[in-house]
N, C-alpha and C positions, 0 to 999 in steps of 0.2 A: 384428770379434770373431766367432769361430766358436763356435756352441753345438752341443754333441753330447749326445745322448740315447741311452743303451744300453737294451736290453731283451733278454729271453730267457734269463736265468740261472735256475738252479734247482737241484734235488736229483736226481741219477741215479745208478743202480747202474754199477759197474765194467762197461765193455764197451758201455754205452749211448752215446746221441748227444744233443747239444743244439745249437741254433743261435742264435748271438747277432746282434743287429742293432744298428746305430749309425746313427741319423738325424742328418744334419748340416745345419745352416742358418747364413746370416749371411754368406757370402763366395762368391767365384768359386773353385771347387775344381779348375780346370784345372791349376793348379801346385801341388797339395796331394798329399802322401803321407799316406795314411791307414793306420793301424796298431791293432793289438791287443797290448796289454801285460797282464800279470797280476802279482799280489802276493800271495803266500802268507804266513800269520802268521809273523812273525819273520825273513822273508826280504826281499830287496831286490826292487823292481819290475824284471821282466824283460821283454824283447821276445818276442812270441809270433810275429807275422806282419806283414808290411807290404805294401802295394799302391799302385802309382802310378795316375794317372789313366788311363794307357794300359793298365792291366791286368797289368803285370809284378808278380809276387809273390815275396817271400822268406820263408823260415820258420826258426824256431829248430829246431836238429837234434832236440830232444826231442819235437816235434810234426810233423815232416815226415813225410808219408804218412798221417797220421791226421787233420790239420786242413786245411781249405781256407778261404782268404780270397778274396772276390770283391767286386765293387761294381756298383752300379746307378747309373750317372752321371745318369740322367734323374730318379732319386729322391733323389740325394745321399745314398745309404744304402751302408754297408759291411756285410758279413756275415762270420761266422766260423762255419763249419759243423765241429762237433767231433765225431768219430767214434772208437770204440774207446777211450773215456775211461777214465783210470786214476785212482786215488786221489791220486796225485801231481799230477794236473791241478787239484786243488782249491785255489782262489784266488779273489780279487776280480779281475775282468777290466775293464780299462779301454780305452776307445776314445781314439784320439789323432789330432790332425790337425796336420801340420807343413807350413807354407807354404814352398816351396823358394826363394822369391824374397825374403821378408822374415825367413825363419827363426823367424817366430812360431809358437808351439805351443799347442794347446788340448787339454783333457782332459775326458772325460765324468765322470759321478759314479761310475762303477763299478757292476758287477753281479756278485753272488755265484754262483759255480759250486761245487757240492759233490758229489764223487763218492764214494760209499760202497762199500766192499769186500765 
């Protein structure tokens, strides 16, 4: 069972930056895809960015060029650097771990990001 703990959310003005962190524990992460998702009020949860253990990353079109996902395998931690934030980025951001071999998935508790105009 993978445990995920997010941190780094908060309130920021439009155009500002935040960095989210997700510390993972409890498993071998060599076959794990880590990701960030978000859910705004009244909307479905959506993928923001994912990264494999080798460092390959993919992004939702709405955040590409503004957000950067990275991982520190030694610390079992994944980060989401968010720049040029917009009010539309306001949501609860969730960390996710997907084991490619077992297809089991784990979620963090979520961290609120609020971007004011």
